[in-house]
A tleap script that builds the chain and sets N, CA, C and O, in Angstrom:
source leaprc.protein.ff14SB
mol = sequence {
  NMET ALA HIE PRO ILE PRO PRO ALA GLU THR
  VAL GLN HIE ALA ALA ALA ILE LEU ALA ALA
  LEU ALA ASP ALA ALA ALA GLN GLY MET SER
  GLY GLN PRO THR ALA HIE TRP SER VAL ARG
  TYR LEU PRO GLY VAL LEU PRO GLY ALA PRO
  PRO GLN ARG ASP ARG PRO CYS TYR LEU VAL
  ALA THR ASP HIE ASN PRO GLY PRO ALA ALA
  PRO HIE LEU ILE ARG SER GLY SER ARG GLY
  GLY PRO ASN SER ARG ALA THR ARG PRO THR
  LEU ALA PRO GLN HIE ALA GLN TYR ILE ALA
  ALA MET ASP PRO THR THR GLY HIE ALA LEU
  ALA ARG LEU LEU THR THR LEU ALA ALA THR
  ASP PRO THR SER PRO ALA MET THR ASP ALA
  LEU THR LEU ALA HIE GLN ILE LEU ASN CTHR
}
set mol.1.N position { -17.263 9.008 34.087 }
set mol.1.CA position { -16.121 9.380 33.558 }
set mol.1.C position { -15.857 8.704 32.158 }
set mol.1.O position { -16.420 7.632 31.939 }
set mol.2.N position { -15.077 9.231 31.239 }
set mol.2.CA position { -15.345 7.919 29.936 }
set mol.2.C position { -14.082 7.455 30.094 }
set mol.2.O position { -13.099 7.872 30.707 }
set mol.3.N position { -14.357 6.285 29.259 }
set mol.3.CA position { -13.147 5.497 28.745 }
set mol.3.C position { -12.795 5.453 27.612 }
set mol.3.O position { -13.542 5.405 26.635 }
set mol.4.N position { -11.316 5.469 27.609 }
set mol.4.CA position { -10.641 5.856 26.444 }
set mol.4.C position { -10.936 4.763 25.386 }
set mol.4.O position { -11.396 3.713 25.836 }
set mol.5.N position { -10.800 4.823 24.453 }
set mol.5.CA position { -10.880 3.686 23.178 }
set mol.5.C position { -9.888 2.716 23.083 }
set mol.5.O position { -8.753 3.171 23.224 }
set mol.6.N position { -9.944 1.869 22.944 }
set mol.6.CA position { -8.863 0.831 22.877 }
set mol.6.C position { -7.699 1.012 21.892 }
set mol.6.O position { -8.269 1.362 20.858 }
set mol.7.N position { -6.420 0.967 21.653 }
set mol.7.CA position { -5.765 1.145 20.463 }
set mol.7.C position { -6.321 0.395 19.299 }
set mol.7.O position { -6.474 0.954 18.213 }
set mol.8.N position { -6.590 -0.706 19.472 }
set mol.8.CA position { -7.178 -1.698 18.526 }
set mol.8.C position { -8.223 -1.060 17.677 }
set mol.8.O position { -8.246 -1.083 16.447 }
set mol.9.N position { -9.089 -0.485 18.469 }
set mol.9.CA position { -10.184 0.155 17.900 }
set mol.9.C position { -9.825 0.982 16.985 }
set mol.9.O position { -10.059 0.819 15.788 }
set mol.10.N position { -9.198 1.984 17.502 }
set mol.10.CA position { -8.945 3.388 17.192 }
set mol.10.C position { -8.064 2.724 15.871 }
set mol.10.O position { -8.544 3.248 14.866 }
set mol.11.N position { -7.191 1.973 15.558 }
set mol.11.CA position { -6.494 1.600 14.511 }
set mol.11.C position { -7.567 1.072 13.465 }
set mol.11.O position { -7.636 1.523 12.322 }
set mol.12.N position { -8.322 0.167 13.916 }
set mol.12.CA position { -9.431 -0.452 12.868 }
set mol.12.C position { -10.489 0.659 12.306 }
set mol.12.O position { -10.968 0.513 11.181 }
set mol.13.N position { -10.827 1.739 13.100 }
set mol.13.CA position { -11.676 2.527 12.820 }
set mol.13.C position { -10.490 3.652 11.538 }
set mol.13.O position { -10.979 3.882 10.432 }
set mol.14.N position { -9.653 3.983 11.721 }
set mol.14.CA position { -8.771 4.825 10.593 }
set mol.14.C position { -8.465 3.466 9.635 }
set mol.14.O position { -8.184 3.901 8.518 }
set mol.15.N position { -8.424 2.369 9.636 }
set mol.15.CA position { -8.381 1.852 8.578 }
set mol.15.C position { -9.534 1.589 7.440 }
set mol.15.O position { -9.476 1.278 6.250 }
set mol.16.N position { -10.730 1.887 8.457 }
set mol.16.CA position { -12.089 1.758 7.833 }
set mol.16.C position { -12.059 2.901 6.972 }
set mol.16.O position { -12.413 2.811 5.796 }
set mol.17.N position { -11.493 4.411 7.693 }
set mol.17.CA position { -11.652 5.640 6.677 }
set mol.17.C position { -10.661 5.972 5.610 }
set mol.17.O position { -10.738 6.845 4.745 }
set mol.18.N position { -9.672 5.063 5.854 }
set mol.18.CA position { -8.645 5.088 4.862 }
set mol.18.C position { -8.812 4.250 3.577 }
set mol.18.O position { -8.329 4.520 2.477 }
set mol.19.N position { -9.733 2.969 3.967 }
set mol.19.CA position { -9.969 2.478 2.447 }
set mol.19.C position { -11.526 3.097 1.942 }
set mol.19.O position { -11.823 3.055 0.748 }
set mol.20.N position { -12.483 3.673 2.978 }
set mol.20.CA position { -13.438 4.457 2.080 }
set mol.20.C position { -12.643 5.817 1.263 }
set mol.20.O position { -13.049 6.167 0.155 }
set mol.21.N position { -11.597 6.454 1.874 }
set mol.21.CA position { -10.814 7.744 1.504 }
set mol.21.C position { -10.502 7.242 -0.050 }
set mol.21.O position { -10.669 7.998 -1.007 }
set mol.22.N position { -9.933 5.597 -0.213 }
set mol.22.CA position { -8.955 5.303 -1.334 }
set mol.22.C position { -10.245 4.742 -2.238 }
set mol.22.O position { -10.144 4.883 -3.457 }
set mol.23.N position { -11.269 4.207 -1.787 }
set mol.23.CA position { -12.151 3.971 -2.590 }
set mol.23.C position { -13.034 5.074 -3.470 }
set mol.23.O position { -13.538 4.707 -4.532 }
set mol.24.N position { -13.190 6.313 -3.037 }
set mol.24.CA position { -13.588 7.452 -3.186 }
set mol.24.C position { -12.794 8.031 -4.417 }
set mol.24.O position { -13.175 8.335 -5.548 }
set mol.25.N position { -11.294 8.088 -3.680 }
set mol.25.CA position { -10.234 8.504 -5.042 }
set mol.25.C position { -10.044 7.517 -6.107 }
set mol.25.O position { -9.538 7.779 -7.198 }
set mol.26.N position { -10.426 6.493 -5.780 }
set mol.26.CA position { -10.246 5.345 -7.116 }
set mol.26.C position { -11.054 5.630 -8.527 }
set mol.26.O position { -10.902 4.983 -9.563 }
set mol.27.N position { -11.939 6.732 -8.332 }
set mol.27.CA position { -12.994 6.950 -9.237 }
set mol.27.C position { -12.906 8.558 -9.602 }
set mol.27.O position { -12.901 9.433 -8.737 }
set mol.28.N position { -12.833 8.823 -11.114 }
set mol.28.CA position { -12.851 10.172 -11.096 }
set mol.28.C position { -14.374 10.646 -11.220 }
set mol.28.O position { -15.320 9.878 -11.394 }
set mol.29.N position { -14.467 12.210 -11.088 }
set mol.29.CA position { -15.962 12.879 -11.545 }
set mol.29.C position { -16.650 12.431 -12.158 }
set mol.29.O position { -17.836 12.606 -11.878 }
set mol.30.N position { -16.238 11.475 -13.518 }
set mol.30.CA position { -17.214 10.876 -14.499 }
set mol.30.C position { -17.131 9.419 -14.442 }
set mol.30.O position { -17.506 8.656 -15.332 }
set mol.31.N position { -16.603 9.093 -13.310 }
set mol.31.CA position { -16.705 7.631 -12.926 }
set mol.31.C position { -15.390 6.991 -13.991 }
set mol.31.O position { -15.506 5.836 -14.402 }
set mol.32.N position { -14.666 7.484 -14.223 }
set mol.32.CA position { -13.401 6.720 -14.821 }
set mol.32.C position { -12.628 6.221 -13.534 }
set mol.32.O position { -12.735 6.695 -12.403 }
set mol.33.N position { -11.795 5.125 -13.949 }
set mol.33.CA position { -10.703 4.497 -12.649 }
set mol.33.C position { -9.739 5.386 -12.448 }
set mol.33.O position { -9.132 5.776 -13.446 }
set mol.34.N position { -9.416 5.845 -11.300 }
set mol.34.CA position { -8.165 6.712 -11.210 }
set mol.34.C position { -7.186 6.134 -9.806 }
set mol.34.O position { -6.749 6.829 -8.889 }
set mol.35.N position { -7.032 4.681 -10.001 }
set mol.35.CA position { -6.586 4.402 -8.955 }
set mol.35.C position { -5.246 4.410 -8.754 }
set mol.35.O position { -4.944 4.452 -7.561 }
set mol.36.N position { -4.075 4.377 -9.742 }
set mol.36.CA position { -2.867 4.284 -10.225 }
set mol.36.C position { -2.666 5.852 -10.779 }
set mol.36.O position { -3.286 6.348 -11.720 }
set mol.37.N position { -1.800 6.409 -10.086 }
set mol.37.CA position { -1.629 7.764 -10.434 }
set mol.37.C position { -0.281 7.992 -10.565 }
set mol.37.O position { 0.517 7.155 -10.144 }
set mol.38.N position { 0.214 9.361 -11.273 }
set mol.38.CA position { 1.549 9.477 -11.895 }
set mol.38.C position { 1.783 10.943 -12.142 }
set mol.38.O position { 0.859 11.756 -12.164 }
set mol.39.N position { 3.181 11.289 -12.347 }
set mol.39.CA position { 3.430 12.825 -12.351 }
set mol.39.C position { 3.947 12.643 -13.876 }
set mol.39.O position { 4.728 11.835 -14.379 }
set mol.40.N position { 3.191 13.731 -14.411 }
set mol.40.CA position { 3.845 14.110 -15.605 }
set mol.40.C position { 4.075 15.899 -15.879 }
set mol.40.O position { 3.266 16.766 -15.550 }
set mol.41.N position { 5.391 16.115 -16.558 }
set mol.41.CA position { 5.870 17.571 -16.868 }
set mol.41.C position { 5.024 18.115 -17.753 }
set mol.41.O position { 4.185 17.405 -18.308 }
set mol.42.N position { 5.116 19.349 -17.989 }
set mol.42.CA position { 4.677 20.135 -18.632 }
set mol.42.C position { 5.557 20.188 -20.014 }
set mol.42.O position { 6.751 19.901 -20.092 }
set mol.43.N position { 4.802 20.572 -20.972 }
set mol.43.CA position { 5.702 20.471 -22.287 }
set mol.43.C position { 7.130 20.871 -22.360 }
set mol.43.O position { 7.523 21.980 -21.998 }
set mol.44.N position { 7.920 19.908 -22.855 }
set mol.44.CA position { 9.419 20.708 -22.931 }
set mol.44.C position { 9.999 19.729 -22.292 }
set mol.44.O position { 11.188 19.611 -22.590 }
set mol.45.N position { 9.500 18.783 -21.319 }
set mol.45.CA position { 10.249 17.711 -20.329 }
set mol.45.C position { 9.829 16.565 -21.185 }
set mol.45.O position { 8.675 16.249 -21.472 }
set mol.46.N position { 10.940 15.993 -21.548 }
set mol.46.CA position { 10.837 14.619 -22.389 }
set mol.46.C position { 10.358 13.551 -21.573 }
set mol.46.O position { 10.652 13.649 -20.381 }
set mol.47.N position { 9.561 12.359 -21.987 }
set mol.47.CA position { 9.177 11.385 -20.742 }
set mol.47.C position { 10.604 10.499 -20.856 }
set mol.47.O position { 11.183 10.165 -21.889 }
set mol.48.N position { 11.006 10.213 -19.384 }
set mol.48.CA position { 12.209 9.581 -19.244 }
set mol.48.C position { 13.722 10.610 -18.939 }
set mol.48.O position { 14.786 10.172 -18.501 }
set mol.49.N position { 13.459 11.887 -19.272 }
set mol.49.CA position { 14.198 12.611 -18.402 }
set mol.49.C position { 14.599 12.704 -17.115 }
set mol.49.O position { 13.532 12.434 -16.562 }
set mol.50.N position { 15.382 12.895 -16.227 }
set mol.50.CA position { 15.802 13.086 -15.171 }
set mol.50.C position { 14.321 14.151 -14.401 }
set mol.50.O position { 13.787 15.101 -14.973 }
set mol.51.N position { 14.031 13.723 -13.296 }
set mol.51.CA position { 13.205 14.530 -12.529 }
set mol.51.C position { 13.829 15.876 -12.727 }
set mol.51.O position { 15.011 16.189 -12.589 }
set mol.52.N position { 12.741 16.659 -13.098 }
set mol.52.CA position { 12.598 18.302 -12.370 }
set mol.52.C position { 12.401 18.483 -11.478 }
set mol.52.O position { 11.556 17.924 -10.781 }
set mol.53.N position { 13.412 19.679 -11.078 }
set mol.53.CA position { 12.955 20.278 -9.499 }
set mol.53.C position { 12.606 21.541 -9.696 }
set mol.53.O position { 12.165 22.166 -8.732 }
set mol.54.N position { 12.739 22.243 -11.103 }
set mol.54.CA position { 12.775 23.639 -11.393 }
set mol.54.C position { 11.361 24.011 -12.418 }
set mol.54.O position { 11.285 25.065 -13.049 }
set mol.55.N position { 10.264 22.912 -12.440 }
set mol.55.CA position { 9.326 22.901 -13.417 }
set mol.55.C position { 8.172 22.647 -12.916 }
set mol.55.O position { 8.151 21.948 -11.903 }
set mol.56.N position { 7.135 23.051 -13.377 }
set mol.56.CA position { 5.861 22.975 -12.306 }
set mol.56.C position { 5.304 21.513 -13.127 }
set mol.56.O position { 5.625 21.466 -14.315 }
set mol.57.N position { 4.513 20.343 -12.595 }
set mol.57.CA position { 4.177 19.139 -13.281 }
set mol.57.C position { 2.992 19.284 -12.616 }
set mol.57.O position { 2.650 20.168 -11.831 }
set mol.58.N position { 2.109 17.846 -13.208 }
set mol.58.CA position { 0.545 17.593 -13.005 }
set mol.58.C position { 0.472 16.273 -12.303 }
set mol.58.O position { 1.491 15.588 -12.215 }
set mol.59.N position { -0.327 15.990 -11.947 }
set mol.59.CA position { -0.883 14.498 -11.260 }
set mol.59.C position { -1.982 13.956 -12.210 }
set mol.59.O position { -3.005 14.619 -12.382 }
set mol.60.N position { -1.816 12.903 -12.759 }
set mol.60.CA position { -2.898 12.159 -13.686 }
set mol.60.C position { -3.165 10.900 -13.400 }
set mol.60.O position { -2.263 10.229 -12.898 }
set mol.61.N position { -4.448 10.306 -13.654 }
set mol.61.CA position { -4.533 9.060 -13.454 }
set mol.61.C position { -4.132 8.290 -14.891 }
set mol.61.O position { -4.312 8.591 -16.071 }
set mol.62.N position { -3.570 7.271 -14.290 }
set mol.62.CA position { -2.811 6.123 -15.520 }
set mol.62.C position { -3.408 4.784 -15.276 }
set mol.62.O position { -2.719 3.796 -15.531 }
set mol.63.N position { -4.498 4.654 -14.855 }
set mol.63.CA position { -5.450 3.208 -15.129 }
set mol.63.C position { -5.445 2.544 -16.515 }
set mol.63.O position { -4.975 1.461 -16.867 }
set mol.64.N position { -6.198 3.639 -17.307 }
set mol.64.CA position { -6.306 3.101 -18.758 }
set mol.64.C position { -5.874 3.667 -19.635 }
set mol.64.O position { -5.693 2.976 -20.637 }
set mol.65.N position { -5.554 4.918 -19.716 }
set mol.65.CA position { -5.189 6.129 -20.581 }
set mol.65.C position { -4.083 6.898 -20.015 }
set mol.65.O position { -4.362 7.972 -19.482 }
set mol.66.N position { -2.374 6.345 -20.068 }
set mol.66.CA position { -1.380 6.831 -19.809 }
set mol.66.C position { -0.788 7.723 -20.671 }
set mol.66.O position { 0.347 8.132 -20.424 }
set mol.67.N position { -1.375 8.074 -21.621 }
set mol.67.CA position { -0.915 8.824 -22.883 }
set mol.67.C position { -1.152 10.198 -21.997 }
set mol.67.O position { -1.494 10.312 -20.820 }
set mol.68.N position { -0.851 11.178 -22.969 }
set mol.68.CA position { -1.017 12.940 -23.023 }
set mol.68.C position { -2.763 13.021 -22.420 }
set mol.68.O position { -3.019 13.968 -21.676 }
set mol.69.N position { -3.688 12.216 -22.694 }
set mol.69.CA position { -5.031 12.429 -22.323 }
set mol.69.C position { -5.422 11.965 -20.791 }
set mol.69.O position { -6.478 12.332 -20.275 }
set mol.70.N position { -4.648 11.279 -20.240 }
set mol.70.CA position { -4.961 10.779 -19.108 }
set mol.70.C position { -5.547 12.103 -18.002 }
set mol.70.O position { -5.171 13.261 -17.819 }
set mol.71.N position { -6.606 11.279 -17.431 }
set mol.71.CA position { -7.383 12.531 -16.824 }
set mol.71.C position { -6.529 13.057 -15.572 }
set mol.71.O position { -5.980 12.270 -14.801 }
set mol.72.N position { -6.450 14.636 -15.412 }
set mol.72.CA position { -6.022 15.150 -14.692 }
set mol.72.C position { -6.617 14.994 -13.304 }
set mol.72.O position { -7.823 14.768 -13.202 }
set mol.73.N position { -5.953 15.086 -12.380 }
set mol.73.CA position { -6.646 15.029 -10.873 }
set mol.73.C position { -6.826 16.061 -9.824 }
set mol.73.O position { -7.516 15.969 -8.809 }
set mol.74.N position { -6.073 17.099 -10.239 }
set mol.74.CA position { -6.122 18.289 -9.740 }
set mol.74.C position { -6.632 19.247 -10.881 }
set mol.74.O position { -6.352 19.364 -12.074 }
set mol.75.N position { -7.493 19.882 -10.022 }
set mol.75.CA position { -8.272 20.956 -11.282 }
set mol.75.C position { -8.035 22.715 -11.059 }
set mol.75.O position { -8.685 23.444 -10.309 }
set mol.76.N position { -7.246 22.981 -11.687 }
set mol.76.CA position { -7.022 24.609 -11.547 }
set mol.76.C position { -7.229 25.663 -12.941 }
set mol.76.O position { -7.548 25.208 -14.039 }
set mol.77.N position { -7.048 26.770 -12.752 }
set mol.77.CA position { -7.098 27.523 -13.865 }
set mol.77.C position { -7.961 28.747 -13.560 }
set mol.77.O position { -8.487 28.893 -12.457 }
set mol.78.N position { -8.091 29.591 -14.524 }
set mol.78.CA position { -8.945 30.780 -14.719 }
set mol.78.C position { -9.754 30.774 -15.827 }
set mol.78.O position { -9.482 29.833 -16.573 }
set mol.79.N position { -10.639 31.467 -16.208 }
set mol.79.CA position { -11.271 31.974 -17.238 }
set mol.79.C position { -11.718 33.182 -17.083 }
set mol.79.O position { -12.940 33.212 -16.941 }
set mol.80.N position { -11.185 34.216 -17.055 }
set mol.80.CA position { -11.380 35.626 -17.042 }
set mol.80.C position { -11.759 36.210 -17.839 }
set mol.80.O position { -12.959 36.319 -17.586 }
set mol.81.N position { -11.542 36.747 -18.771 }
set mol.81.CA position { -12.066 37.506 -19.969 }
set mol.81.C position { -11.645 36.405 -21.271 }
set mol.81.O position { -10.962 35.385 -21.185 }
set mol.82.N position { -12.269 36.966 -22.416 }
set mol.82.CA position { -12.084 36.611 -24.010 }
set mol.82.C position { -10.901 35.979 -24.432 }
set mol.82.O position { -10.827 34.968 -25.130 }
set mol.83.N position { -9.785 36.784 -23.859 }
set mol.83.CA position { -8.778 36.252 -24.415 }
set mol.83.C position { -7.744 35.548 -23.108 }
set mol.83.O position { -6.539 35.694 -23.314 }
set mol.84.N position { -8.062 34.939 -22.035 }
set mol.84.CA position { -7.647 34.511 -21.004 }
set mol.84.C position { -7.504 33.036 -21.367 }
set mol.84.O position { -8.232 32.538 -22.227 }
set mol.85.N position { -6.834 32.529 -20.902 }
set mol.85.CA position { -6.776 30.845 -21.227 }
set mol.85.C position { -6.544 30.328 -20.131 }
set mol.85.O position { -5.741 30.899 -19.393 }
set mol.86.N position { -7.251 28.954 -19.652 }
set mol.86.CA position { -7.254 28.086 -18.619 }
set mol.86.C position { -6.088 27.695 -18.309 }
set mol.86.O position { -5.669 27.106 -19.306 }
set mol.87.N position { -5.172 27.673 -17.359 }
set mol.87.CA position { -4.089 27.008 -17.080 }
set mol.87.C position { -4.139 25.548 -16.763 }
set mol.87.O position { -5.267 25.130 -16.500 }
set mol.88.N position { -3.130 24.656 -16.731 }
set mol.88.CA position { -3.004 23.574 -16.595 }
set mol.88.C position { -2.867 23.468 -15.011 }
set mol.88.O position { -2.260 24.346 -14.398 }
set mol.89.N position { -3.498 22.270 -14.291 }
set mol.89.CA position { -3.334 22.212 -12.862 }
set mol.89.C position { -1.868 21.783 -12.788 }
set mol.89.O position { -1.426 20.849 -13.457 }
set mol.90.N position { -1.095 22.555 -11.891 }
set mol.90.CA position { 0.103 21.988 -11.352 }
set mol.90.C position { 0.908 21.772 -10.213 }
set mol.90.O position { 0.555 22.568 -9.343 }
set mol.91.N position { 1.667 21.179 -9.900 }
set mol.91.CA position { 2.445 21.156 -8.640 }
set mol.91.C position { 3.694 21.008 -8.570 }
set mol.91.O position { 4.317 20.577 -9.540 }
set mol.92.N position { 4.402 21.394 -7.215 }
set mol.92.CA position { 5.728 21.085 -7.538 }
set mol.92.C position { 6.149 19.861 -7.555 }
set mol.92.O position { 5.442 18.915 -7.208 }
set mol.93.N position { 7.407 19.749 -7.983 }
set mol.93.CA position { 7.598 18.071 -8.611 }
set mol.93.C position { 7.755 17.396 -7.414 }
set mol.93.O position { 7.409 16.217 -7.483 }
set mol.94.N position { 8.224 17.820 -6.186 }
set mol.94.CA position { 8.577 16.749 -5.247 }
set mol.94.C position { 6.862 16.645 -4.358 }
set mol.94.O position { 6.584 15.633 -3.715 }
set mol.95.N position { 5.961 17.721 -4.457 }
set mol.95.CA position { 4.741 17.371 -3.850 }
set mol.95.C position { 3.654 16.029 -4.795 }
set mol.95.O position { 2.974 15.084 -4.396 }
set mol.96.N position { 3.994 16.636 -6.276 }
set mol.96.CA position { 3.321 15.603 -7.243 }
set mol.96.C position { 3.958 14.027 -6.931 }
set mol.96.O position { 3.180 13.081 -6.811 }
set mol.97.N position { 4.994 13.900 -6.849 }
set mol.97.CA position { 5.882 12.899 -6.687 }
set mol.97.C position { 5.570 12.004 -5.343 }
set mol.97.O position { 5.585 10.774 -5.364 }
set mol.98.N position { 5.322 12.689 -4.316 }
set mol.98.CA position { 4.813 12.143 -3.153 }
set mol.98.C position { 3.596 11.850 -3.210 }
set mol.98.O position { 3.439 10.634 -3.107 }
set mol.99.N position { 2.427 12.555 -3.358 }
set mol.99.CA position { 1.182 12.388 -4.100 }
set mol.99.C position { 0.839 11.386 -4.713 }
set mol.99.O position { -0.094 10.770 -4.197 }
set mol.100.N position { 1.259 10.980 -5.652 }
set mol.100.CA position { 1.296 9.774 -6.798 }
set mol.100.C position { 1.895 8.659 -6.116 }
set mol.100.O position { 1.531 7.505 -6.339 }
set mol.101.N position { 2.689 8.919 -5.393 }
set mol.101.CA position { 3.268 7.127 -4.333 }
set mol.101.C position { 2.055 7.126 -3.347 }
set mol.101.O position { 2.199 6.175 -2.578 }
set mol.102.N position { 0.769 7.918 -3.041 }
set mol.102.CA position { 0.359 7.645 -2.193 }
set mol.102.C position { -1.261 7.450 -2.891 }
set mol.102.O position { -2.298 7.813 -2.336 }
set mol.103.N position { -1.179 6.895 -4.012 }
set mol.103.CA position { -2.281 6.752 -4.559 }
set mol.103.C position { -3.169 6.042 -3.894 }
set mol.103.O position { -2.852 5.729 -2.746 }
set mol.104.N position { -4.663 5.544 -4.477 }
set mol.104.CA position { -5.752 5.043 -3.850 }
set mol.104.C position { -4.826 3.314 -3.433 }
set mol.104.O position { -4.719 2.903 -2.278 }
set mol.105.N position { -4.341 2.658 -4.515 }
set mol.105.CA position { -3.472 1.558 -4.339 }
set mol.105.C position { -2.756 1.719 -2.870 }
set mol.105.O position { -3.136 0.940 -1.995 }
set mol.106.N position { -2.134 2.311 -2.670 }
set mol.106.CA position { -1.230 2.286 -1.365 }
set mol.106.C position { -1.890 2.586 -0.377 }
set mol.106.O position { -1.495 2.164 0.710 }
set mol.107.N position { -3.145 3.438 -0.444 }
set mol.107.CA position { -4.264 3.744 0.919 }
set mol.107.C position { -4.885 2.283 0.989 }
set mol.107.O position { -5.221 1.988 2.136 }
set mol.108.N position { -5.122 1.276 0.017 }
set mol.108.CA position { -6.083 0.112 0.408 }
set mol.108.C position { -4.843 -0.847 1.184 }
set mol.108.O position { -5.050 -1.561 2.165 }
set mol.109.N position { -3.685 -0.695 0.578 }
set mol.109.CA position { -2.752 -1.393 1.446 }
set mol.109.C position { -2.468 -0.978 2.568 }
set mol.109.O position { -2.172 -1.679 3.535 }
set mol.110.N position { -2.526 0.063 2.534 }
set mol.110.CA position { -1.914 0.788 3.928 }
set mol.110.C position { -3.283 0.347 5.362 }
set mol.110.O position { -3.094 0.088 6.550 }
set mol.111.N position { -4.785 0.439 4.436 }
set mol.111.CA position { -5.791 -0.131 5.292 }
set mol.111.C position { -5.580 -1.440 5.917 }
set mol.111.O position { -5.696 -1.754 7.102 }
set mol.112.N position { -5.247 -2.145 4.899 }
set mol.112.CA position { -5.232 -3.856 5.197 }
set mol.112.C position { -3.860 -3.807 6.382 }
set mol.112.O position { -3.818 -4.537 7.372 }
set mol.113.N position { -3.067 -3.047 6.113 }
set mol.113.CA position { -1.778 -3.180 6.994 }
set mol.113.C position { -2.234 -2.814 8.571 }
set mol.113.O position { -1.891 -3.448 9.569 }
set mol.114.N position { -3.054 -1.683 8.535 }
set mol.114.CA position { -3.796 -1.365 9.686 }
set mol.114.C position { -4.797 -2.355 10.516 }
set mol.114.O position { -4.902 -2.593 11.719 }
set mol.115.N position { -5.339 -2.730 9.605 }
set mol.115.CA position { -6.148 -3.949 10.247 }
set mol.115.C position { -5.792 -4.905 10.958 }
set mol.115.O position { -6.376 -5.412 11.916 }
set mol.116.N position { -4.263 -5.311 10.221 }
set mol.116.CA position { -3.584 -6.527 10.442 }
set mol.116.C position { -2.793 -5.944 11.821 }
set mol.116.O position { -2.727 -6.704 12.787 }
set mol.117.N position { -2.345 -4.939 11.890 }
set mol.117.CA position { -1.717 -4.343 12.984 }
set mol.117.C position { -2.396 -4.212 14.616 }
set mol.117.O position { -2.043 -4.304 15.792 }
set mol.118.N position { -3.619 -3.929 13.777 }
set mol.118.CA position { -4.858 -3.491 15.144 }
set mol.118.C position { -4.987 -4.969 16.156 }
set mol.118.O position { -5.390 -4.958 17.319 }
set mol.119.N position { -4.495 -6.320 15.319 }
set mol.119.CA position { -4.700 -7.476 16.218 }
set mol.119.C position { -3.252 -7.692 17.318 }
set mol.119.O position { -3.149 -8.558 18.186 }
set mol.120.N position { -2.197 -6.596 16.953 }
set mol.120.CA position { -0.814 -6.989 17.738 }
set mol.120.C position { -0.968 -6.200 18.875 }
set mol.120.O position { -1.835 -5.348 19.070 }
set mol.121.N position { 0.102 -6.610 19.744 }
set mol.121.CA position { 0.290 -6.332 21.515 }
set mol.121.C position { -0.168 -4.576 21.214 }
set mol.121.O position { 0.175 -3.946 20.213 }
set mol.122.N position { -0.624 -4.282 21.830 }
set mol.122.CA position { -1.293 -3.001 22.531 }
set mol.122.C position { 0.018 -1.989 22.643 }
set mol.122.O position { 0.015 -0.809 22.293 }
set mol.123.N position { 1.068 -2.670 23.172 }
set mol.123.CA position { 2.369 -2.196 23.780 }
set mol.123.C position { 3.673 -2.489 22.805 }
set mol.123.O position { 4.825 -2.254 23.170 }
set mol.124.N position { 3.345 -3.008 21.581 }
set mol.124.CA position { 4.232 -3.220 20.977 }
set mol.124.C position { 4.361 -1.735 19.863 }
set mol.124.O position { 3.520 -0.892 19.552 }
set mol.125.N position { 5.892 -1.920 19.460 }
set mol.125.CA position { 6.560 -0.779 18.392 }
set mol.125.C position { 5.375 -0.505 17.508 }
set mol.125.O position { 4.846 0.597 17.362 }
set mol.126.N position { 4.950 -1.849 16.823 }
set mol.126.CA position { 4.317 -1.974 15.821 }
set mol.126.C position { 2.968 -1.165 16.079 }
set mol.126.O position { 2.671 -0.183 15.399 }
set mol.127.N position { 2.305 -1.574 16.944 }
set mol.127.CA position { 0.822 -0.919 17.737 }
set mol.127.C position { 1.211 0.732 17.897 }
set mol.127.O position { 0.380 1.609 17.663 }
set mol.128.N position { 2.298 0.953 18.238 }
set mol.128.CA position { 2.691 2.525 18.315 }
set mol.128.C position { 2.691 3.384 16.837 }
set mol.128.O position { 1.969 4.376 16.738 }
set mol.129.N position { 3.450 2.991 15.823 }
set mol.129.CA position { 3.432 3.413 14.967 }
set mol.129.C position { 2.282 3.206 14.105 }
set mol.129.O position { 2.267 3.836 13.048 }
set mol.130.N position { 1.241 2.368 14.399 }
set mol.130.CA position { -0.202 2.159 13.726 }
set mol.130.C position { -1.054 3.052 14.339 }
set mol.130.O position { -1.941 3.555 13.651 }
set mol.131.N position { -0.929 3.411 15.774 }
set mol.131.CA position { -1.790 4.558 16.287 }
set mol.131.C position { -1.464 5.684 15.718 }
set mol.131.O position { -2.388 6.340 15.236 }
set mol.132.N position { -0.042 6.221 15.618 }
set mol.132.CA position { 0.453 7.508 15.091 }
set mol.132.C position { -0.300 7.531 13.724 }
set mol.132.O position { -0.996 8.521 13.496 }
set mol.133.N position { -0.236 6.655 12.903 }
set mol.133.CA position { -0.978 6.587 11.700 }
set mol.133.C position { -2.252 6.985 11.731 }
set mol.133.O position { -2.558 8.043 11.182 }
set mol.134.N position { -3.366 6.068 12.487 }
set mol.134.CA position { -4.080 6.253 12.732 }
set mol.134.C position { -4.692 7.764 13.292 }
set mol.134.O position { -5.790 8.178 12.919 }
set mol.135.N position { -3.928 8.414 14.114 }
set mol.135.CA position { -4.354 9.447 14.625 }
set mol.135.C position { -4.481 10.325 13.649 }
set mol.135.O position { -5.578 10.852 13.467 }
set mol.136.N position { -3.272 10.674 12.765 }
set mol.136.CA position { -3.139 11.149 11.475 }
set mol.136.C position { -4.280 11.190 10.670 }
set mol.136.O position { -4.830 12.248 10.364 }
set mol.137.N position { -4.692 9.988 10.281 }
set mol.137.CA position { -5.847 9.615 9.259 }
set mol.137.C position { -7.207 10.193 10.133 }
set mol.137.O position { -8.174 10.562 9.467 }
set mol.138.N position { -7.258 10.251 11.314 }
set mol.138.CA position { -8.610 10.589 11.998 }
set mol.138.C position { -8.508 12.014 12.312 }
set mol.138.O position { -9.457 12.655 12.763 }
set mol.139.N position { -7.340 12.513 12.070 }
set mol.139.CA position { -6.826 14.062 12.528 }
set mol.139.C position { -7.139 14.107 13.978 }
set mol.139.O position { -8.025 14.864 14.373 }
set mol.140.N position { -6.486 13.364 14.787 }
set mol.140.CA position { -7.012 13.534 16.473 }
set mol.140.C position { -5.715 13.854 17.103 }
set mol.140.O position { -5.650 14.052 18.316 }
savepdb mol mol.pdb
quit
């Protein structure tokens, strides 16, 4: 008979995986830092304008270059024929804002929180929430 994995062990394992994912996401494909993410709207929406719900936006890393040249975090586009142009990677605003809130800095903070919660009473509401989060991270 297999023994169930103790809740604390499950939470600690998820914390380790989340920290590793955050480490990987904190660096771009060419090695540039990408730990802090921000939403940028396509041309025509001025900085500081109210959030747009009807225009696409994109996700950028804002660690050292928050301007227009900030590295894009989502790649897309097509290069069909000689007259086709690559399109900017875009997201729906509500999705981009949520993803930006969950940048690697947030991932590291959640991993530390899970590690702390792993030491709590296994029957506490905090452990229940930690296990729910752990199972989501572990896809179980």
